[in-house]
N, C-alpha and C positions, 0 to 999 in steps of 0.2 A: 493814160496810166504811164507812169515813169518807171524806169527799171528799178528804182529804189522801192517804189510801192510794191512791185512784184516780189522783191526779195523779202520785204516786211511781211507780206501776206504768206509767203512760203515758210518764213520762220514761225509765224503765228500758227500755221497749220502743223508743223513738224512736232512740237511738243504734244499736241493733242493726239496726233497720229501715233507718236511714240508711246504715249501713256496708254492709249487704247490698245495698241498692238502688244505691248509688253505686259500688261496686266495679267492676261491668262498664262503667260510663260513663267512669271515669278511667283505666282500664287502656289504655296506649298501643297503638294498632294498628300493624301493619307499615307502612302508608302514612304514618302520623304520624311514626314513627321515621325513615323514609326522608326525609321532608320536613325534619325537624329535623337529620338528618345532612347533607343538602345545604346547608341554611342555615349550619350550622357550618363546612363546607368553604368556602362562599362568603365568610363573614366572616373566616376564617383567611387566605384568598387576598387579600382586601382589606387586611387588617392587614399581611401580608408586603409587598404592593406599596407601601403607605404608608410602611413602614419603609425599603424600598429607595429610594423617592423622597426621603425625608428625608435618607438617607445621601448620595445623589447631590447634593442641594441643599447639604448641608454641605461636600462636597468642592469643588463648583463655587464656592461662596462663598469658601472658603479660597484657591482658585486666583485668583479675581478680586481678593481683598484683596492677595495677594502681587503680582499684576500691577500693581495700583494703586500699591503702594509702589515697585515697580521703575520703572514707566513714568510716574509722575505728573509728573516734571520734563521730559518729552519736549519739549513746546513751548518751555519756557523754555531748555532746553539747546540746542535748534535755533537759537534767537535768539542765544544766547551764542556760537555757533560763528562768527557774523559778526564779533563782537568779537575772537575768537581769530585769525581770518584777517587782520583789519586790523593787529593787533599783529605778526603774522608778516611781513606786507608792509612794515611800518615798519622792521623789523629787516633785511629783505632789501634795502631801499632804500639802506642804507649799505653800500658795497663793503667786502669783507673787509680789503683793505689799508688803507683809510681808517679802519676800525674799530680796527685794530691800532695805527695811528699817532695816534689821538685821545688827548687829555689834558684834564684839568680838567673843566669843566662838561659838555662834550659827551660825554666818556667816562662821566660819572655818568648822563647821560640815557640813553645806550645800555644801560648796565648796569641801570638802572631799568626800561627796557622789557623786557629779557630776564628780569628778576626777575618782572615783572608777567605775562609769558607763562607762565613756569614755574608761578607761583601759580594762574593761571587753569586751566591743564591739570590740576594736582593737584586743584583744587576740582571740576572736571568729573569726574575719575576717582573722587573720593570719593562722588559721586552716581551712579556706575555708567556714566558716559560714557567710552569708551575710544577712543583713536586707532587707525585702521587703517593699518598700515605695509606697503603692498603691494610696495614696490620689490624686485625679484628674485623675487617669488613668482609662481606660476601664476595666470593671470587667472581670477577667480571672479566670474561675473555677479551673484551674490548680494551681493557686497561692493564690486565695482568697476564703473565705467562707462567703457567704452573710448571715447576721444575720437579717436584716430588710431592708425595702424599705423606702426611704424618698421622699415624694411628693415635687418636685421642678421643675416647668415649665421652669426655666431659664437654667437648666443644661441638657445636652444630656442624654437621658435614658440609663441606664446601666453604668453610670460613678460612681466611688467610691467617695462618698462625706464625709464619716466619717470612721475613723479607730478605732475599739474598742480594738483590740489587734494586735500588730505588728507581722508580719510573718517573717519567716527566711527560707533560702535555703542553702543547702550544696552541692557544686558542681552544678549539674544540677537537683538535687532532692529537693523536698519540705521537709523541716524539720518540719515546722509548718505553716499551712496556715494563712494568715492574716484574722482576723475577721472584716468584713466591713459592712457598710451601703451603699446601692446602690440607686442612684437617679431614680425616675420614674415620668412619666407625662411630661417630656420635649420632645424636638424634637428627632426623631429617629436617631440612629447613621447611618452614611453612610455605605452602604454595599461595601465591597472591590470587584472589578471586578474579576471574575474567570479567572485564567490564563489557557490557553489551546491552 
């Protein structure tokens, strides 16, 4: 037997011995399988929670972006309401009979102020700011601020009968509540039946 034959025989023997010896060591035991299964379930739970968190974050971000678009002009619009109020006061300062009798440059001035007011209101509406027209409506504390009560037995109690200052909303939020006078002493409003 040559030394090469001995090496070849040893090599042929090693894989068999290695396979036979390592087989019991690498075979998974029940405890190892249970630990791997628990780790798999834990990782799956973490993955599902992360995916749910990411979906919630995506929805919240979309909602915040939409709100930012809708309500970004809130402070500017609130400031512009003062200008709209002043334009309205300027028009109300001219009595109706004097307005009808005006001619020439004074009529052009009044017409220009009316045009400016209409344009200002249209611009505010284009940016989501809408006027609240509460006259004749039921008092809504979410949209109106009651300044006084007006005794009137002919009108249902709680109805807006006078508007002191116009209110505005932007989107579904109140930009400025309408300052109103509310009727009292009239018939009670009908209660809406409870749904259930």
